[in-house]
ZAMARGU-4260 file (C-alpha; in steps of 0.2 Angstrom, whole numbers, plus 5000, padded with zeros to 4 digits):
<rodrens>
0) 6076/5904/4354 | 6070/5916/4341 | 6053/5923/4345 | 6040/5933/4337 | 6028/5943/4348
5) 6011/5948/4342 | 6004/5962/4354 | 6012/5976/4363 | 6002/5977/4380 | 6008/5973/4398
10) 6011/5954/4395 | 6020/5957/4378 | 6032/5970/4387 | 6035/5958/4401 | 6039/5943/4391
15) 6049/5953/4379 | 6060/5960/4392 | 6062/5943/4401 | 6066/5934/4385 | 6079/5947/4380
20) 6087/5946/4398 | 6088/5927/4397 | 6097/5926/4380 | 6082/5924/4368 | 6081/5934/4353
25) 6064/5943/4349 | 6065/5944/4330 | 6049/5954/4327 | 6035/5963/4336 | 6018/5965/4328
30) 6004/5977/4333 | 5989/5985/4325 | 5996/6001/4331 | 6012/6004/4322 | 6019/6017/4335
35) 6016/6004/4348 | 6025/5990/4338 | 6040/6002/4335 | 6041/6007/4354 | 6042/5989/4359
40) 6052/5983/4344 | 6066/5996/4347 | 6066/5992/4366 | 6070/5974/4361 | 6081/5977/4346
45) 6068/5969/4335 | 6060/5972/4319 | 6042/5978/4320 | 6026/5980/4309 | 6008/5983/4310
50) 6004/5971/4296 | 6001/5952/4300 | 6005/5948/4281 | 6023/5954/4285 | 6026/5941/4299
55) 6043/5933/4300 | 6041/5915/4296 | 6058/5909/4303 | 6054/5910/4322 | 6055/5896/4334
60) 6039/5901/4344 | 6026/5914/4340 | 6018/5922/4356 | 6001/5929/4354 | 6001/5942/4369
65) 5985/5951/4364 | 5969/5954/4373 | 5957/5940/4376 | 5945/5947/4363 | 5958/5949/4350
70) 5962/5931/4350 | 5947/5926/4339 | 5952/5938/4326 | 5970/5931/4325 | 5962/5913/4323
75) 5953/5919/4308 | 5967/5929/4300 | 5984/5921/4304 | 5990/5905/4296 | 6006/5898/4302
80) 6005/5880/4296 | 6015/5869/4308 | 6025/5883/4317 | 6024/5883/4336 | 6011/5896/4342
85) 6005/5900/4359 | 5993/5913/4367 | 5996/5920/4384 | 5978/5922/4391 | 5971/5915/4407
90) 5953/5913/4402 | 5954/5908/4384 | 5955/5889/4379 | 5969/5881/4369 | 5957/5877/4355
95) 5954/5896/4352 | 5969/5896/4341 | 5967/5879/4333 | 5966/5886/4315 | 5982/5896/4316
100) 5993/5881/4317 | 5993/5862/4320 | 6006/5865/4334 | 5998/5876/4347 | 6000/5880/4366
105) 5997/5892/4380 | 6010/5901/4390 | 6000/5910/4404 | 6009/5921/4417 | 6000/5920/4434
110) 6004/5937/4439 | 5998/5955/4439 | 6009/5963/4426 | 6011/5982/4422 | 6023/5986/4407
115) 6029/6001/4417 | 6037/5989/4430 | 6056/5990/4430 | 6059/5974/4439 | 6047/5960/4438
120) 6041/5949/4453 | 6041/5930/4453 | 6030/5924/4439 | 6022/5907/4439 | 6020/5901/4422
125) 6006/5889/4416 | 6007/5879/4401 | 5996/5869/4389 | 6000/5861/4373 | 5992/5852/4358
130) 6005/5839/4358 | 6021/5833/4367 | 6033/5842/4354 | 6025/5859/4358 | 6025/5856/4377
135) 6043/5852/4377 | 6047/5868/4368 | 6036/5878/4378 | 6044/5870/4394 | 6061/5875/4388
140) 6056/5893/4385 | 6046/5895/4401 | 6059/5887/4412 | 6072/5899/4406 | 6062/5914/4413
145) 6053/5907/4428 | 6057/5895/4442 | 6038/5890/4443 | 6032/5881/4428 | 6016/5870/4429
150) 6006/5861/4415 | 5987/5863/4416 | 5972/5860/4406 | 5961/5875/4399 | 5948/5871/4413
155) 5961/5872/4427 | 5969/5888/4420 | 5952/5896/4419 | 5950/5892/4438 | 5967/5899/4442
160) 5962/5915/4433 | 5946/5916/4443 | 5956/5915/4459 | 5969/5927/4453 | 5954/5940/4450
165) 5948/5937/4468 | 5965/5938/4476 | 5972/5953/4466 | 5959/5963/4456 | 5945/5962/4469
170) 5957/5966/4484 | 5965/5981/4474 | 5947/5988/4471 | 5942/5987/4489 | 5958/5997/4494
175) 5954/6009/4480 | 5936/6011/4488 | 5944/6014/4505 | 5955/6027/4497 | 5941/6036/4489
180) 5931/6036/4505 | 5946/6043/4515 | 5947/6057/4502 | 5928/6060/4503 | 5929/6061/4522
185) 5945/6071/4522 | 5955/6057/4531 | 5973/6053/4529 | 5974/6037/4518 | 5992/6035/4521
190) 5988/6030/4539 | 5981/6014/4532 | 5997/6009/4523 | 6004/5999/4538 | 5988/5988/4540
195) 5988/5985/4521 | 6006/5980/4522 | 6003/5969/4537 | 5988/5961/4529 | 5999/5954/4515
200) 6015/5951/4525 | 6005/5939/4536 | 6000/5928/4521 | 6018/5924/4518 | 6018/5915/4535
205) 6000/5909/4539 | 5985/5903/4529 | 5972/5917/4526 | 5959/5908/4536 | 5970/5908/4551
210) 5973/5926/4552 | 5955/5933/4549 | 5950/5947/4561 | 5936/5960/4561 | 5918/5963/4567
215) 5911/5951/4554 | 5921/5936/4561 | 5915/5939/4579 | 5898/5945/4573 | 5899/5962/4581
220) 5882/5968/4576 | 5884/5985/4585 | 5900/5990/4576 | 5894/5983/4559 | 5878/5993/4561
225) 5888/6009/4564 | 5898/6005/4548 | 5883/6003/4538 | 5876/6019/4544 | 5892/6028/4538
230) 5890/6020/4521 | 5872/6026/4519 | 5876/6038/4505 | 5885/6025/4495 | 5872/6011/4492
235) 5885/6001/4481 | 5898/6001/4494 | 5886/5997/4508 | 5880/5982/4498 | 5898/5976/4496
240) 5901/5978/4515 | 5886/5968/4519 | 5890/5954/4507 | 5908/5953/4512 | 5903/5953/4531
245) 5890/5939/4528 | 5903/5929/4518 | 5916/5931/4531 | 5904/5925/4545 | 5898/5910/4535
250) 5915/5904/4529 | 5921/5904/4547 | 5905/5897/4556 | 5899/5885/4543
</rodrens>
Protein backbone atom coordinates (compact mmCIF):
# COMPACT_ATOMS: atom_id res chain seq x y z
CA UNK A 1 0.00 0.00 0.00
CA UNK A 2 0.98 3.63 -0.46
CA UNK A 3 1.05 5.47 2.86
CA UNK A 4 1.29 9.09 3.96
CA UNK A 5 2.51 9.59 7.53
CA UNK A 6 1.68 12.79 9.40
CA UNK A 7 4.08 13.09 12.34
CA UNK A 8 7.71 12.25 13.04
CA UNK A 9 7.75 10.98 16.63
CA UNK A 10 8.30 7.52 18.06
CA UNK A 11 5.22 5.89 16.52
CA UNK A 12 5.80 7.51 13.12
CA UNK A 13 9.37 6.18 13.06
CA UNK A 14 8.26 2.70 14.15
CA UNK A 15 5.38 2.39 11.70
CA UNK A 16 7.42 3.90 8.92
CA UNK A 17 10.23 1.39 9.34
CA UNK A 18 7.90 -1.59 9.71
CA UNK A 19 5.84 -0.58 6.68
CA UNK A 20 8.99 -0.23 4.60
CA UNK A 21 10.33 -3.61 5.77
CA UNK A 22 7.06 -5.34 4.90
CA UNK A 23 6.80 -4.03 1.38
CA UNK A 24 4.65 -0.92 1.71
CA UNK A 25 5.64 2.43 0.22
CA UNK A 26 5.66 5.50 2.43
CA UNK A 27 4.98 8.17 -0.18
CA UNK A 28 5.28 11.22 2.06
CA UNK A 29 6.13 12.36 5.58
CA UNK A 30 4.59 15.53 6.99
CA UNK A 31 5.71 17.42 10.09
CA UNK A 32 5.49 20.98 11.38
CA UNK A 33 9.27 20.79 11.78
CA UNK A 34 10.69 20.50 8.29
CA UNK A 35 14.02 19.14 9.55
CA UNK A 36 12.19 16.30 11.29
CA UNK A 37 10.14 15.58 8.17
CA UNK A 38 13.32 15.50 6.12
CA UNK A 39 15.08 13.15 8.53
CA UNK A 40 12.29 10.57 8.50
CA UNK A 41 11.48 11.09 4.83
CA UNK A 42 15.04 10.40 3.76
CA UNK A 43 15.17 7.35 6.02
CA UNK A 44 12.07 5.96 4.30
CA UNK A 45 12.91 7.16 0.79
CA UNK A 46 9.79 9.31 0.89
CA UNK A 47 8.93 12.87 -0.04
CA UNK A 48 8.55 15.26 2.87
CA UNK A 49 6.98 18.61 3.70
CA UNK A 50 6.05 20.86 6.61
CA UNK A 51 2.87 22.12 4.91
CA UNK A 52 -0.42 20.21 5.16
CA UNK A 53 -1.56 21.98 2.01
CA UNK A 54 1.05 20.00 0.09
CA UNK A 55 -0.25 16.61 1.21
CA UNK A 56 -0.12 13.83 -1.39
CA UNK A 57 -3.71 13.00 -2.34
CA UNK A 58 -2.93 9.63 -3.98
CA UNK A 59 -2.23 7.42 -0.94
CA UNK A 60 -4.16 4.34 0.16
CA UNK A 61 -3.99 5.21 3.86
CA UNK A 62 -3.12 8.36 5.80
CA UNK A 63 -1.64 7.67 9.25
CA UNK A 64 -1.85 10.48 11.78
CA UNK A 65 1.02 9.52 14.09
CA UNK A 66 1.02 12.73 16.13
CA UNK A 67 0.66 13.57 19.81
CA UNK A 68 -2.81 13.26 21.34
CA UNK A 69 -3.04 17.03 21.74
CA UNK A 70 -2.27 17.62 18.04
CA UNK A 71 -5.16 15.51 16.75
CA UNK A 72 -7.79 18.19 17.36
CA UNK A 73 -5.80 20.64 15.26
CA UNK A 74 -5.63 18.18 12.37
CA UNK A 75 -9.37 17.62 12.66
CA UNK A 76 -9.83 21.37 12.16
CA UNK A 77 -7.31 21.81 9.34
CA UNK A 78 -7.14 18.62 7.28
CA UNK A 79 -9.80 17.68 4.72
CA UNK A 80 -9.37 14.42 2.83
CA UNK A 81 -12.88 13.70 1.61
CA UNK A 82 -13.43 9.94 1.41
CA UNK A 83 -9.78 8.93 1.71
CA UNK A 84 -8.88 6.38 4.39
CA UNK A 85 -7.45 8.10 7.48
CA UNK A 86 -6.41 6.62 10.83
CA UNK A 87 -4.86 8.04 13.97
CA UNK A 88 -2.54 6.01 16.20
CA UNK A 89 -3.41 7.25 19.70
CA UNK A 90 -4.51 5.04 22.57
CA UNK A 91 -6.55 7.56 24.55
CA UNK A 92 -8.24 9.50 21.72
CA UNK A 93 -11.68 8.39 20.43
CA UNK A 94 -12.32 7.61 16.78
CA UNK A 95 -14.72 10.53 16.45
CA UNK A 96 -11.85 12.95 17.12
CA UNK A 97 -10.94 12.81 13.41
CA UNK A 98 -14.49 12.65 12.02
CA UNK A 99 -14.20 15.95 10.14
CA UNK A 100 -11.09 14.92 8.22
CA UNK A 101 -12.76 12.18 6.21
CA UNK A 102 -15.86 10.03 6.00
CA UNK A 103 -13.61 6.94 6.18
CA UNK A 104 -11.74 7.00 9.48
CA UNK A 105 -10.07 4.53 11.80
CA UNK A 106 -7.53 3.88 14.52
CA UNK A 107 -4.31 1.85 14.34
CA UNK A 108 -3.01 1.79 17.92
CA UNK A 109 0.25 -0.01 18.77
CA UNK A 110 0.00 -1.41 22.30
CA UNK A 111 3.71 -1.17 22.99
CA UNK A 112 6.30 1.18 24.46
CA UNK A 113 8.11 2.52 21.41
CA UNK A 114 11.27 4.59 21.10
CA UNK A 115 12.43 5.76 17.70
CA UNK A 116 16.04 5.03 18.68
CA UNK A 117 15.19 1.32 18.81
CA UNK A 118 16.96 -0.68 16.09
CA UNK A 119 14.82 -3.81 16.34
CA UNK A 120 11.21 -3.69 17.48
CA UNK A 121 9.61 -6.09 19.98
CA UNK A 122 6.26 -7.77 19.21
CA UNK A 123 3.64 -5.05 18.79
CA UNK A 124 -0.04 -5.90 19.34
CA UNK A 125 -2.12 -3.59 17.14
CA UNK A 126 -5.64 -2.45 18.03
CA UNK A 127 -8.02 -1.32 15.32
CA UNK A 128 -11.23 0.66 15.16
CA UNK A 129 -13.04 1.84 12.05
CA UNK A 130 -16.00 3.98 11.04
CA UNK A 131 -17.20 1.33 8.57
CA UNK A 132 -16.41 -2.14 7.24
CA UNK A 133 -14.45 -0.91 4.23
CA UNK A 134 -12.04 0.99 6.45
CA UNK A 135 -11.75 -1.94 8.82
CA UNK A 136 -10.84 -4.36 6.03
CA UNK A 137 -8.13 -2.07 4.73
CA UNK A 138 -6.70 -1.40 8.19
CA UNK A 139 -6.73 -5.13 8.95
CA UNK A 140 -4.73 -5.82 5.80
CA UNK A 141 -2.22 -3.16 6.78
CA UNK A 142 -1.96 -4.20 10.43
CA UNK A 143 -1.69 -7.93 9.69
CA UNK A 144 1.25 -7.25 7.40
CA UNK A 145 3.30 -5.80 10.28
CA UNK A 146 1.92 -7.57 13.37
CA UNK A 147 0.91 -11.10 14.35
CA UNK A 148 -1.52 -9.75 16.96
CA UNK A 149 -4.36 -7.61 15.60
CA UNK A 150 -7.51 -6.91 17.64
CA UNK A 151 -10.62 -4.87 16.89
CA UNK A 152 -11.74 -2.71 19.82
CA UNK A 153 -14.06 0.18 20.60
CA UNK A 154 -12.76 3.57 21.69
CA UNK A 155 -13.83 2.79 25.26
CA UNK A 156 -11.99 -0.54 25.29
CA UNK A 157 -8.88 1.01 23.75
CA UNK A 158 -8.80 3.70 26.45
CA UNK A 159 -8.91 0.98 29.12
CA UNK A 160 -6.04 -0.88 27.44
CA UNK A 161 -4.11 2.39 27.35
CA UNK A 162 -4.67 2.81 31.11
CA UNK A 163 -3.39 -0.70 31.83
CA UNK A 164 -0.36 -0.06 29.62
CA UNK A 165 0.44 3.02 31.71
CA UNK A 166 0.18 0.96 34.89
CA UNK A 167 2.34 -1.88 33.54
CA UNK A 168 4.97 0.14 31.74
CA UNK A 169 5.10 3.81 32.68
CA UNK A 170 4.51 3.40 36.40
CA UNK A 171 6.80 0.39 36.72
CA UNK A 172 9.60 2.18 34.89
CA UNK A 173 9.19 5.21 37.14
CA UNK A 174 9.47 3.08 40.28
CA UNK A 175 12.72 1.64 38.96
CA UNK A 176 13.94 5.16 38.19
CA UNK A 177 13.15 6.13 41.78
CA UNK A 178 15.11 3.13 43.04
CA UNK A 179 18.07 4.17 40.89
CA UNK A 180 17.91 7.74 42.18
CA UNK A 181 17.82 6.47 45.77
CA UNK A 182 20.86 4.26 45.12
CA UNK A 183 22.78 7.20 43.71
CA UNK A 184 21.84 9.40 46.67
CA UNK A 185 22.91 6.75 49.16
CA UNK A 186 26.02 5.74 47.17
CA UNK A 187 24.70 2.24 46.49
CA UNK A 188 25.45 0.15 43.41
CA UNK A 189 22.25 0.12 41.32
CA UNK A 190 23.65 -2.59 39.04
CA UNK A 191 23.20 -5.10 41.89
CA UNK A 192 19.44 -4.68 41.42
CA UNK A 193 19.53 -5.64 37.74
CA UNK A 194 19.12 -9.41 38.39
CA UNK A 195 16.00 -8.91 40.53
CA UNK A 196 14.55 -6.52 37.96
CA UNK A 197 15.12 -9.10 35.24
CA UNK A 198 13.69 -11.90 37.37
CA UNK A 199 10.58 -9.83 38.10
CA UNK A 200 9.69 -9.64 34.41
CA UNK A 201 10.94 -13.11 33.47
CA UNK A 202 8.49 -14.65 35.95
CA UNK A 203 5.57 -12.95 34.25
CA UNK A 204 6.19 -15.01 31.11
CA UNK A 205 5.46 -18.17 33.10
CA UNK A 206 3.12 -17.20 35.96
CA UNK A 207 0.26 -14.74 36.59
CA UNK A 208 1.49 -11.69 38.54
CA UNK A 209 -0.77 -12.31 41.52
CA UNK A 210 0.82 -15.78 41.98
CA UNK A 211 4.39 -14.50 42.31
CA UNK A 212 3.94 -11.49 44.60
CA UNK A 213 6.49 -11.37 47.44
CA UNK A 214 7.68 -8.80 49.96
CA UNK A 215 6.92 -7.33 53.39
CA UNK A 216 3.57 -5.79 52.36
CA UNK A 217 2.19 -9.18 51.33
CA UNK A 218 3.04 -10.78 54.66
CA UNK A 219 2.22 -7.56 56.55
CA UNK A 220 5.70 -7.34 58.09
CA UNK A 221 5.16 -4.08 59.97
CA UNK A 222 8.64 -4.04 61.49
CA UNK A 223 10.39 -4.12 58.11
CA UNK A 224 7.97 -1.64 56.54
CA UNK A 225 8.49 0.74 59.44
CA UNK A 226 12.26 0.60 58.90
CA UNK A 227 11.74 1.31 55.20
CA UNK A 228 9.50 4.29 55.90
CA UNK A 229 12.12 5.71 58.27
CA UNK A 230 14.73 5.48 55.51
CA UNK A 231 12.40 7.48 53.28
CA UNK A 232 11.70 10.19 55.86
CA UNK A 233 13.60 12.72 53.78
CA UNK A 234 11.53 12.00 50.68
CA UNK A 235 7.90 12.62 51.55
CA UNK A 236 6.70 11.84 48.04
CA UNK A 237 8.43 8.45 47.79
CA UNK A 238 7.42 7.62 51.34
CA UNK A 239 3.80 8.19 50.33
CA UNK A 240 4.23 6.00 47.23
CA UNK A 241 5.72 3.27 49.43
CA UNK A 242 2.76 3.39 51.83
CA UNK A 243 0.11 3.48 49.11
CA UNK A 244 1.70 0.58 47.23
CA UNK A 245 2.11 -1.45 50.41
CA UNK A 246 -1.53 -0.92 51.34
CA UNK A 247 -2.63 -1.79 47.80
CA UNK A 248 -0.62 -5.04 47.80
CA UNK A 249 -2.05 -6.13 51.14
CA UNK A 250 -5.64 -5.26 50.24
CA UNK A 251 -5.40 -6.97 46.84
CA UNK A 252 -4.15 -10.24 48.32
CA UNK A 253 -6.25 -10.27 51.50
CA UNK A 254 -9.59 -8.92 50.28
